[in-house]
Rosetta silent file (secondary structure, phi, psi, omega in degrees, C-alpha in Angstrom):
SEQUENCE: MDDVTRKLVALLDVAPLGDDHFAAESDDLGFPNVFGGQVLGQALMSASRTVESRLAHSMHAYFLRPGNARRGIDYEVQRVRDGGTFTVRRVIARQDEREILTAMVSFQIEESGFEHQLDFPGAPDPETLNSEQTLRENIAPLIPEERREQMMKERAIEIRPVNPVDPLKPEVRPPHRQSWFRARGELPDDPVLHRAMLAYASDFGLLTTSMQPHGLGFSTPGMQVASLDHAIWFHRSLRMDDWLLYDMDSPSGASGRGMNRGTVFSRDGKLVASVAQEALIRQRGRA
SCORE:     score description
SCORE:     0.000 S_00000001
   1 L     0.000  130.350  177.593   24.647   13.115   -2.333 S_00000001
   2 L   -64.962  156.185  178.131   23.644   10.818    0.526 S_00000001
   3 H   -59.830  -38.751 -178.461   25.002    7.284    0.580 S_00000001
   4 H   -66.935  -33.205  176.370   21.493    5.892    0.180 S_00000001
   5 H   -72.444  -40.055  176.839   20.982    8.031   -2.952 S_00000001
   6 H   -59.548  -36.309  178.176   24.361    7.010   -4.313 S_00000001
   7 H   -65.742  -40.008  178.232   23.248    3.404   -3.863 S_00000001
   8 H   -66.954  -42.258  176.620   20.084    4.049   -5.883 S_00000001
   9 H   -57.164  -42.918  178.274   22.051    5.727   -8.682 S_00000001
  10 H   -66.379  -36.369  179.925   24.273    2.630   -8.783 S_00000001
  11 H   -63.352  -36.810 -179.879   21.216    0.368   -8.734 S_00000001
  12 H   -82.115  -11.747 -178.341   19.847    2.098  -11.847 S_00000001
  13 L   -83.914   77.420 -175.279   23.237    1.996  -13.586 S_00000001
  14 L   -61.985  146.089 -176.477   22.611   -1.269  -15.437 S_00000001
  15 E   -95.456  124.420  179.282   25.717   -3.160  -16.609 S_00000001
  16 E   -69.965  136.492  177.557   26.027   -3.915  -20.344 S_00000001
  17 E  -110.746   -4.293 -175.770   26.563   -7.581  -21.212 S_00000001
  18 E    98.046  154.634  178.749   26.693   -7.170  -24.992 S_00000001
  19 L    55.357   38.701  177.096   24.061   -7.727  -27.709 S_00000001
  20 L    60.294   33.276  172.347   21.696   -5.254  -25.999 S_00000001
  21 E  -112.194  144.290 -177.853   21.533   -7.278  -22.784 S_00000001
  22 E  -137.458  152.458  178.769   22.025   -5.661  -19.380 S_00000001
  23 E  -122.393  146.388  179.579   22.347   -6.896  -15.796 S_00000001
  24 E  -148.017  151.465  176.275   21.260   -5.188  -12.595 S_00000001
  25 L   -85.375  171.758  176.246   21.134   -5.931   -8.890 S_00000001
  26 L  -118.565  159.151  178.863   18.014   -5.752   -6.704 S_00000001
  27 L  -125.664  132.696 -179.752   17.328   -3.924   -3.473 S_00000001
  28 L   -90.238  111.142 -179.780   15.146   -5.264   -0.668 S_00000001
  29 L   -97.257    6.409  179.689   12.853   -2.477    0.588 S_00000001
  30 L    94.758    1.961  176.375   10.946   -4.741    2.952 S_00000001
  31 L   -83.217  161.954  178.974    8.124   -5.560    0.516 S_00000001
  32 L   -60.395  -32.145 -179.145    7.112   -9.192   -0.138 S_00000001
  33 L  -128.639  176.125  178.312    8.539   -8.958   -3.682 S_00000001
  34 L   -59.859  141.352 -179.818   10.985   -6.777   -5.567 S_00000001
  35 L   -64.611  126.004 -177.261    9.783   -3.157   -5.720 S_00000001
  36 H   -59.928  -35.269  179.218    8.083   -2.595   -9.078 S_00000001
  37 H   -61.502  -31.810  177.175    9.556    0.889   -9.424 S_00000001
  38 H   -62.685  -45.253 -179.101   13.029   -0.612   -9.374 S_00000001
  39 H   -66.874  -38.747  177.164   12.225   -2.827  -12.371 S_00000001
  40 H   -61.562  -48.450 -178.519   10.615    0.110  -14.200 S_00000001
  41 H   -63.347  -42.639  179.904   13.634    2.351  -13.635 S_00000001
  42 H   -69.055  -37.186  177.856   16.142   -0.311  -14.656 S_00000001
  43 H   -65.424  -41.983  178.116   14.121   -1.258  -17.736 S_00000001
  44 H   -64.203  -41.363  178.681   13.945    2.393  -18.820 S_00000001
  45 H   -64.388  -40.555  179.500   17.675    2.801  -18.245 S_00000001
  46 H   -61.572  -46.858  178.794   18.410   -0.370  -20.266 S_00000001
  47 H   -62.544  -40.709 -178.232   16.342    0.858  -23.218 S_00000001
  48 H   -63.826  -29.544 -179.283   17.944    4.312  -23.009 S_00000001
  49 L   -69.254  -11.181  179.320   21.421    2.774  -23.265 S_00000001
  50 L  -104.880    9.430 -176.439   20.584    1.635  -26.815 S_00000001
  51 L  -128.157  138.640  178.638   19.462    5.086  -28.024 S_00000001
  52 L  -114.979  138.697  170.944   21.547    8.165  -28.814 S_00000001
  53 L    62.894   22.263  176.439   20.494   11.828  -28.718 S_00000001
  54 L  -141.151  142.844  179.741   16.869   11.055  -27.864 S_00000001
  55 E  -109.028  150.709  177.990   15.041   10.969  -24.540 S_00000001
  56 E   -64.465  135.932  173.657   12.158    8.721  -23.531 S_00000001
  57 E  -114.061  -16.699  176.023    8.744   10.360  -23.784 S_00000001
  58 E  -157.020  153.012  177.694    6.636    7.330  -22.827 S_00000001
  59 E  -144.430  131.699  178.734    6.882    3.875  -21.286 S_00000001
  60 E  -127.165  118.379 -171.930    4.179    1.197  -21.102 S_00000001
  61 E  -129.122  150.623  172.318    4.932   -1.835  -18.954 S_00000001
  62 E  -121.632  130.963  172.716    3.216   -4.995  -17.733 S_00000001
  63 E   -86.088  118.998 -173.308    4.210   -6.771  -14.539 S_00000001
  64 L   -98.018  -38.115  179.482    4.034  -10.471  -15.405 S_00000001
  65 L  -145.451  152.938  174.793    5.367  -12.208  -12.298 S_00000001
  66 L   -67.322  139.765  178.864    6.538  -11.107   -8.845 S_00000001
  67 L   -95.987  157.558  178.928   10.304  -10.585   -8.685 S_00000001
  68 L   -94.472  120.276 -176.715   12.690  -11.729   -5.980 S_00000001
  69 L   -70.778   -8.036 -178.519   14.323   -8.792   -4.175 S_00000001
  70 L  -104.050    8.475 -179.750   17.338  -10.948   -3.309 S_00000001
  71 L  -128.520  150.965  176.961   18.256  -11.835   -6.887 S_00000001
  72 L   -72.273  170.744 -178.176   19.598   -9.828   -9.811 S_00000001
  73 E  -129.450  138.577  175.390   17.619   -9.136  -12.983 S_00000001
  74 E  -101.266  135.402  179.964   18.569   -9.566  -16.656 S_00000001
  75 E  -119.257  124.634  174.954   17.233   -7.056  -19.188 S_00000001
  76 E  -107.420  127.278  178.604   16.977   -7.768  -22.904 S_00000001
  77 E  -108.212  130.250  177.545   16.380   -4.805  -25.215 S_00000001
  78 E  -111.992  130.879 -177.494   14.930   -5.339  -28.688 S_00000001
  79 E   -85.692   99.235 -174.229   15.323   -2.612  -31.310 S_00000001
  80 E   -80.627  -45.096 -176.114   11.815   -2.284  -32.725 S_00000001
  81 E  -157.881  139.974  172.048   12.146    0.917  -34.757 S_00000001
  82 E  -126.404   95.267 -177.326   14.583    3.740  -35.467 S_00000001
  83 L   -99.641 -177.306 -179.303   12.652    6.481  -37.260 S_00000001
  84 L   -68.402  -31.553 -178.684   13.400   10.042  -38.224 S_00000001
  85 L  -116.101  -39.760 -174.203   11.669   11.432  -35.130 S_00000001
  86 E  -116.763  148.441  175.862   10.805    8.479  -32.894 S_00000001
  87 E  -128.290  136.422 -177.101   12.694    5.426  -31.687 S_00000001
  88 E  -124.690  134.731  177.477   10.979    2.417  -30.091 S_00000001
  89 E  -128.431  143.401  170.722   12.469   -0.275  -27.875 S_00000001
  90 E  -105.563  136.470  179.918   10.973   -3.388  -26.296 S_00000001
  91 E  -123.411  135.301  175.496   12.433   -4.496  -22.949 S_00000001
  92 E  -122.262  122.978  177.771   12.066   -7.902  -21.288 S_00000001
  93 E  -100.984  133.158 -176.768   13.121   -8.317  -17.655 S_00000001
  94 E  -133.101  145.873  166.667   13.934  -11.839  -16.480 S_00000001
  95 E  -129.092  127.704 -178.371   14.856  -13.672  -13.312 S_00000001
  96 L    53.320   40.296  177.255   15.885  -17.328  -13.608 S_00000001
  97 L    65.062   13.465  175.949   14.892  -17.164  -17.299 S_00000001
  98 E  -108.869  131.038 -178.647   11.295  -16.281  -16.361 S_00000001
  99 E   -71.465  128.148  176.723    9.858  -12.988  -17.604 S_00000001
 100 E  -110.525  -17.809  177.946    8.788  -10.704  -14.773 S_00000001
 101 E  -156.170  143.514  169.876    8.159   -7.540  -16.826 S_00000001
 102 E  -130.347  143.292 -174.721    7.778   -6.511  -20.431 S_00000001
 103 E  -148.044  150.577  169.175    7.754   -2.900  -21.598 S_00000001
 104 E  -113.697  133.935 -179.480    7.667   -0.698  -24.665 S_00000001
 105 E  -127.003  130.684  178.971    9.594    2.570  -24.517 S_00000001
 106 E  -113.343  137.775 -178.622    9.352    5.355  -27.090 S_00000001
 107 E  -119.817  153.991 -177.859   11.999    8.049  -27.572 S_00000001
 108 E  -140.318  147.827  172.347   11.803   11.347  -29.487 S_00000001
 109 L   -67.635  158.900  176.460   14.182   13.942  -30.814 S_00000001
 110 L   -67.531  129.816 -171.891   14.015   17.331  -29.107 S_00000001
 111 L  -149.065  140.817  175.150   11.207   19.227  -30.794 S_00000001
 112 L   -90.604  158.162 -179.235    9.209   22.424  -30.214 S_00000001
 113 L  -174.147 -169.137  179.676    5.415   22.471  -30.489 S_00000001
 114 L   -64.495  147.070 -177.303    2.100   23.631  -29.058 S_00000001
 115 L  -126.608  127.423  166.153    2.057   24.065  -25.269 S_00000001
 116 L  -158.098  164.660  178.803   -0.758   23.598  -22.752 S_00000001
 117 L  -163.428  164.153  171.917   -1.204   21.786  -19.440 S_00000001
 118 L   -64.634  153.348  175.749   -3.516   21.203  -16.502 S_00000001
 119 L   -67.756  146.527  174.573   -3.470   23.856  -13.796 S_00000001
 120 L   -61.918  125.128 -173.850   -1.179   23.249  -10.866 S_00000001
 121 L   -72.997  -18.278 -178.444   -3.465   21.735   -8.179 S_00000001
 122 L    79.825  148.896  179.801   -1.713   23.385   -5.260 S_00000001
 123 L  -169.702  157.928  174.177   -0.578   21.781   -2.009 S_00000001
 124 L   -58.558  148.776  178.510    1.035   22.768    1.299 S_00000001
 125 L   -59.725  142.161 -178.043    4.758   23.433    0.997 S_00000001
 126 H   -60.410  -29.400 -179.700    6.843   20.282    1.546 S_00000001
 127 H   -64.511  -18.351 -179.011    8.783   21.995    4.346 S_00000001
 128 H   -90.872   -1.554 -172.241    5.571   22.055    6.413 S_00000001
 129 L  -113.352  153.295  173.599    5.008   18.282    6.156 S_00000001
 130 L   -81.317  147.668  177.174    6.445   15.215    7.874 S_00000001
 131 L   -80.182  159.249  175.169    8.325   12.667    5.798 S_00000001
 132 H   -60.925  -32.506  178.696    7.172    9.060    5.431 S_00000001
 133 H   -60.632  -45.204  178.168   10.357    8.081    7.246 S_00000001
 134 H   -63.161  -41.317  179.908    9.243   10.062   10.304 S_00000001
 135 H   -65.748  -36.603  177.089    5.742    8.577   10.086 S_00000001
 136 H   -67.269  -38.254  179.115    7.177    5.043    9.924 S_00000001
 137 H   -62.656  -32.707 -179.634    9.328    5.733   12.970 S_00000001
 138 H   -67.732  -26.583 -178.489    6.194    6.740   14.880 S_00000001
 139 L  -111.760   10.918 -175.641    4.611    3.322   14.290 S_00000001
 140 H   -50.626  -43.577 -178.569    7.812    1.238   14.321 S_00000001
 141 H   -62.688  -19.313 -177.185    6.830   -0.799   17.430 S_00000001
 142 H   -92.875   -9.188  178.340    3.637   -1.905   15.634 S_00000001
 143 L   -78.465  134.714  178.872    5.412   -3.188   12.507 S_00000001
 144 L   -50.403  137.070 -172.587    5.950   -6.990   12.562 S_00000001
 145 H   -57.867  -36.972 -176.901    9.428   -7.708   13.895 S_00000001
 146 H   -69.262  -16.296 -179.995   10.466   -9.785   10.887 S_00000001
 147 H  -111.889   -9.148 -169.819    9.822   -6.798    8.572 S_00000001
 148 H   -62.048  -46.741 -175.026   10.706   -3.921   10.872 S_00000001
 149 H   -61.056  -45.552 -179.922   14.411   -3.566   10.080 S_00000001
 150 H   -68.249  -40.707 -178.124   13.889   -3.443    6.302 S_00000001
 151 H   -67.422  -26.784 -177.223   10.849   -1.184    6.518 S_00000001
 152 L   -89.197   -5.522  178.885   12.704    1.303    8.723 S_00000001
 153 L   -62.071  138.551  176.846   15.695    1.650    6.408 S_00000001
 154 L   -67.005  137.002 -177.766   16.144    5.159    5.039 S_00000001
 155 L  -106.508  156.697 -176.625   15.211    5.345    1.364 S_00000001
 156 L   -71.168  -25.487  178.185   16.771    7.376   -1.411 S_00000001
 157 E   -99.305  116.414  176.663   13.442    8.979   -2.315 S_00000001
 158 E   -85.949  124.658 -177.565   12.136   11.292    0.385 S_00000001
 159 E  -118.468  131.344  177.824    8.331   11.353    0.371 S_00000001
 160 E  -124.431   96.304 -178.868    6.197   13.855    2.261 S_00000001
 161 E   -67.704  142.758 -178.682    2.480   12.990    2.078 S_00000001
 162 L   -74.086  -42.814 -179.335    0.055   15.902    2.260 S_00000001
 163 L  -134.877   78.022 -169.379   -2.637   14.040    4.220 S_00000001
 164 L   -61.959  147.489  175.978   -1.021   10.817    5.441 S_00000001
 165 L  -103.018  139.056  174.068   -2.974    7.616    6.013 S_00000001
 166 L   -72.756  111.070 -175.685   -2.204    5.345    8.950 S_00000001
 167 L   -65.288  -20.970 -179.507   -1.086    2.169    7.099 S_00000001
 168 L   -90.577  -19.058  178.921   -2.019    0.000   10.072 S_00000001
 169 L  -138.510   66.974 -178.245   -5.477    1.548   10.533 S_00000001
 170 L   -65.141  146.614  179.159   -6.668    2.781    7.133 S_00000001
 171 L  -121.231  159.407  179.063   -9.909    4.748    7.061 S_00000001
 172 L   -67.566  126.295  179.027  -12.419    5.392    4.300 S_00000001
 173 L  -141.971  159.967  173.799  -11.351    8.414    2.253 S_00000001
 174 L   -60.607  154.228 -177.480  -12.052    9.828   -1.209 S_00000001
 175 L   -78.771   62.327  177.965   -9.814    8.347   -3.952 S_00000001
 176 E  -148.404  137.723  177.731   -7.387   11.255   -4.066 S_00000001
 177 E  -152.085  158.342  178.730   -3.988   11.803   -2.469 S_00000001
 178 E  -135.258  146.645  172.943   -0.932   14.024   -2.834 S_00000001
 179 E  -147.000  143.733  165.943    2.718   13.666   -1.954 S_00000001
 180 E   -91.949  144.110  174.078    5.848   15.705   -2.485 S_00000001
 181 E  -148.567  157.640  175.582    8.948   13.686   -3.318 S_00000001
 182 E  -165.044  162.875  172.661   12.571   14.146   -4.311 S_00000001
 183 E   -76.729  150.262  178.549   15.896   12.338   -4.232 S_00000001
 184 L   -81.396  108.704  177.213   18.078   12.925   -1.188 S_00000001
 185 L    97.553  161.164 -177.609   20.961   15.116   -2.334 S_00000001
 186 L   -69.848  140.421 -179.291   22.074   16.659   -5.611 S_00000001
 187 L  -109.601  158.868  175.523   22.150   14.407   -8.683 S_00000001
 188 L   -61.158  157.321  179.742   24.328   14.542  -11.821 S_00000001
 189 L   -82.077   63.966 -179.023   23.028   16.572  -14.770 S_00000001
 190 L  -120.697  104.670 -176.605   21.949   13.451  -16.688 S_00000001
 191 H   -61.866  -27.418  177.427   18.363   13.672  -18.025 S_00000001
 192 H   -65.754  -44.293  178.544   18.278    9.894  -18.590 S_00000001
 193 H   -62.279  -42.698 -178.314   19.010    9.282  -14.915 S_00000001
 194 H   -64.301  -37.970  176.728   16.339   11.768  -13.813 S_00000001
 195 H   -68.152  -43.535  179.117   13.718   10.047  -15.991 S_00000001
 196 H   -63.075  -37.635  179.591   14.712    6.590  -14.758 S_00000001
 197 H   -71.923  -32.884  174.862   14.565    7.800  -11.173 S_00000001
 198 H   -66.787  -41.182  175.854   11.123    9.315  -11.733 S_00000001
 199 H   -57.557  -42.542  177.143    9.930    5.976  -13.147 S_00000001
 200 H   -59.359  -51.231 -174.377   11.290    4.385   -9.969 S_00000001
 201 H   -71.662  -24.651 -174.651    9.581    6.884   -7.656 S_00000001
 202 L   -67.532  -13.150 -179.823    6.262    6.886   -9.529 S_00000001
 203 L   -89.314   -7.875  178.114    5.402    3.442   -8.107 S_00000001
 204 L   -78.431  118.939  170.377    5.449    4.672   -4.488 S_00000001
 205 L    83.172  -13.180 -173.854    1.944    5.193   -3.099 S_00000001
 206 L   -65.461  -47.144 -176.809    0.037    5.161   -6.383 S_00000001
 207 H   -59.746  -35.985 -176.746   -1.720    1.830   -5.852 S_00000001
 208 H   -59.029  -26.340 -177.348   -2.948    2.834   -2.394 S_00000001
 209 H   -57.566  -39.162 -177.573   -5.193    5.486   -3.942 S_00000001
 210 H   -76.476  -10.750  177.855   -7.639    2.863   -5.228 S_00000001
 211 H   -93.654  -17.273 -175.233   -7.938    1.271   -1.764 S_00000001
 212 H   -59.988  -41.231 -178.262   -8.819    4.491    0.088 S_00000001
 213 H   -64.533  -13.326 -175.980  -12.575    4.530   -0.752 S_00000001
 214 H  -110.153    3.288  179.850  -12.854    1.082    0.856 S_00000001
 215 L    63.309   35.417 -177.340  -10.818    1.740    3.988 S_00000001
 216 L  -110.533  158.798  176.122   -8.269   -0.880    2.962 S_00000001
 217 L  -151.206  175.293 -179.477   -4.483   -1.037    3.184 S_00000001
 218 L   -60.889  -28.157 -176.997   -1.619   -3.433    2.592 S_00000001
 219 L   -88.586   -3.648  178.642   -1.919   -4.628    6.188 S_00000001
 220 L   -63.619  129.650 -178.586   -5.655   -5.413    5.951 S_00000001
 221 L   -55.151  135.765  175.823   -6.143   -9.167    6.565 S_00000001
 222 L    83.239   -1.098 -177.316   -6.670  -11.204    3.396 S_00000001
 223 E   -73.974  131.567  170.914   -5.578   -8.486    0.980 S_00000001
 224 E  -115.192  109.912 -171.228   -3.927   -9.616   -2.245 S_00000001
 225 E  -127.416  132.290  178.806   -2.449   -6.516   -3.847 S_00000001
 226 E  -160.163  141.826  172.598   -0.206   -6.220   -6.902 S_00000001
 227 E   -71.993  133.523  179.356    0.523   -3.761   -9.699 S_00000001
 228 L   -97.049  -38.535  178.891   -0.630   -5.182  -13.036 S_00000001
 229 E  -151.133  175.447 -178.480    0.736   -2.556  -15.394 S_00000001
 230 E  -162.227  130.037  176.809    2.321    0.893  -15.353 S_00000001
 231 E  -129.487  143.368  178.306    2.552    3.681  -17.894 S_00000001
 232 E  -141.606  136.719  177.324    4.429    6.946  -17.684 S_00000001
 233 E  -118.712  130.177  178.137    4.633    9.887  -20.062 S_00000001
 234 E  -100.341  115.737 -174.926    7.402   12.479  -19.786 S_00000001
 235 L   -94.003  -39.224 -174.535    6.134   15.879  -20.916 S_00000001
 236 L  -143.037  165.803  178.059    8.914   18.268  -19.934 S_00000001
 237 L   -61.746  152.281 -175.682   12.418   18.265  -18.489 S_00000001
 238 L  -149.909  161.804  173.841   12.597   17.526  -14.773 S_00000001
 239 L  -129.958  127.131  179.489   14.973   17.212  -11.873 S_00000001
 240 L   -82.188   -7.761  176.827   14.554   14.525   -9.259 S_00000001
 241 L   -96.818   14.324  171.227   16.714   16.411   -6.762 S_00000001
 242 L  -125.305  154.733 -175.106   14.094   19.173   -6.488 S_00000001
 243 L   -61.476  134.122  173.814   10.631   18.775   -4.982 S_00000001
 244 E  -123.343  138.794  178.400    7.957   17.297   -7.265 S_00000001
 245 E   -96.368  124.428  178.360    4.253   17.140   -6.414 S_00000001
 246 E  -103.432  108.389 -179.311    2.544   13.806   -7.141 S_00000001
 247 E  -103.573  114.209 -170.411   -1.213   14.384   -7.471 S_00000001
 248 E  -120.129  146.071  171.875   -3.019   11.018   -7.592 S_00000001
 249 E  -145.856  166.573  178.388   -6.593    9.829   -8.049 S_00000001
 250 E  -129.234  103.227 -175.775   -8.475    6.600   -8.705 S_00000001
 251 E   -74.994  -18.041 -175.046  -11.402    7.009  -11.142 S_00000001
 252 E  -157.052  145.916  167.261  -12.621    3.404  -10.859 S_00000001
 253 E  -135.744  125.648 -177.681  -12.521    0.190   -8.877 S_00000001
 254 E  -165.329  150.290  173.759  -14.215   -2.905  -10.306 S_00000001
 255 L    57.200   34.252  179.029  -13.746   -6.661  -10.847 S_00000001
 256 L    76.755   13.060 -179.489  -10.989   -6.883   -8.262 S_00000001
 257 E  -127.080  146.680  175.320   -8.973   -4.148   -9.973 S_00000001
 258 E  -121.115  131.263  178.662   -8.277   -0.537   -9.077 S_00000001
 259 E   -95.487  131.464 -178.047   -7.375    2.120  -11.643 S_00000001
 260 E  -128.632  141.768  177.239   -4.908    4.791  -10.515 S_00000001
 261 E  -131.453  154.080  177.600   -3.675    7.975  -12.201 S_00000001
 262 E  -147.851  145.596  171.665   -1.071   10.518  -11.301 S_00000001
 263 E  -122.496  138.170 -175.324    0.218   13.860  -12.520 S_00000001
 264 E  -115.246  122.636 -177.587    3.675   15.085  -11.514 S_00000001
 265 E  -116.904  142.357  169.692    4.360   18.810  -11.220 S_00000001
 266 E   -72.657  165.758 -175.791    7.575   20.702  -10.572 S_00000001
 267 L   -64.075  -26.382  178.520    7.523   23.113   -7.671 S_00000001
 268 L   -88.331   12.396  170.491    7.067   26.065  -10.036 S_00000001
 269 L    93.507    7.599  178.958    3.873   24.491  -11.419 S_00000001
 270 L   -84.401  133.858  175.774    5.048   22.802  -14.625 S_00000001
 271 E   -78.995  111.443 -174.012    3.438   19.476  -15.503 S_00000001
 272 E  -101.421  -22.687 -177.888    6.464   17.234  -16.096 S_00000001
 273 E  -160.730  156.802  172.396    4.921   13.742  -16.263 S_00000001
 274 E  -127.672  149.008 -175.137    1.702   11.715  -16.170 S_00000001
 275 E  -135.858  146.335  172.899    1.288    8.200  -14.786 S_00000001
 276 E  -141.911  143.454 -179.243   -1.377    5.480  -14.999 S_00000001
 277 E  -154.416  135.953  170.261   -1.509    2.099  -13.315 S_00000001
 278 E  -107.481  142.189 -174.496   -4.063   -0.666  -12.829 S_00000001
 279 E  -134.550  151.164  170.738   -3.688   -2.875   -9.785 S_00000001
 280 E   -79.575  123.938  175.574   -5.126   -6.036   -8.324 S_00000001
 281 E  -131.190   81.083 -174.620   -6.957   -5.222   -5.073 S_00000001
 282 E  -112.135  136.244  176.081   -8.526   -8.502   -4.012 S_00000001
 283 E  -112.078  111.880 -179.487   -9.560   -9.478   -0.489 S_00000001
 284 L   -69.840  141.532  178.095   -9.561  -13.206    0.077 S_00000001
 285 L    81.876    3.048 -179.594  -12.398  -14.580    2.165 S_00000001
 286 L   -78.052  131.885 -178.394  -14.575  -11.532    1.535 S_00000001
 287 L   -69.937    0.000    0.000  -18.239  -12.406    1.299 S_00000001
C-alpha cells in the first residue's frame, strides 16, 4: 500500500469518543473547502461503527455548510432504528459546533434475492488511459501558484478519465463522462472500509458532468459551484483496490442547479453501486 493510500485509510478511521461520537482529521486537497467525499466517507464509517454484522446499502446526505480543510470534524451518530432486517442511523458532522453535513444511512443483513442490472456500458481499458495526475502535471505551469502545490499532490485514488476535459479551457460537450478509478495499492479485506472509500471517491468528477453542456468548469470566471446533496446505494460487494468504472450523466440543469447520476461497475461488468447528486452551478454576473 502506498503511503498516500495509507494516509487515506487513516483519515477514514474515525476515532471513537464515547456515546456514539467520533472525531476525524481533515485533508487539504487544494479545493477551496474540505472535500465533500471525505465527509461522506467519514460519516459512513462513523455510522458503521455503531452497527454489527450488517453492511450499509444506502446513504443519503445533505451538505449544509462548507467545511474547513484545516480543521478536524466531529461526528455524532443517532440510533434511529434497529430492526430484524434493517438498521438506520442518522449522522451529523460538525465543525466549531456548526453542522456541515447531515446523513441517513441504512444497513441490511446479508440476504439473497432477485438479481438484475443495467448492461455494462463498456469503456477503453484503464491501462490505455492517462491518469488525472499525469494530466495535471501537463498543465501545472498554468495552475495559480498559490494552489499549485496542493493540486499537484499525489492522491490516494487514481483516476483515469476516458475522454478528459481541459479544466482550464472547458468546451461544450454532451452531459456524459466516464472514468476508471481505484485506490493505490492493496487494501485490507474490510468491506466497511471499501464502502467508505467508495463514498469518498464517488464525489470526484461527478459535479462536472452537469457543467459540460454549457462549456463551464471550476476555473470559469464567476462560477459558484457546490454539492448540495449526495446519495449512494451499494448493490453488491466491491473492492476499491481493483479498477471500477464510473459512468456518469446529467439528465437536467435548471434554476441554478445541475442533477448528476453515476453507476459504478466492477471490471468484470457487475453493477456495484449507484450515485446521485444535485449541485449548485451558478455563474455570478451572467446576464
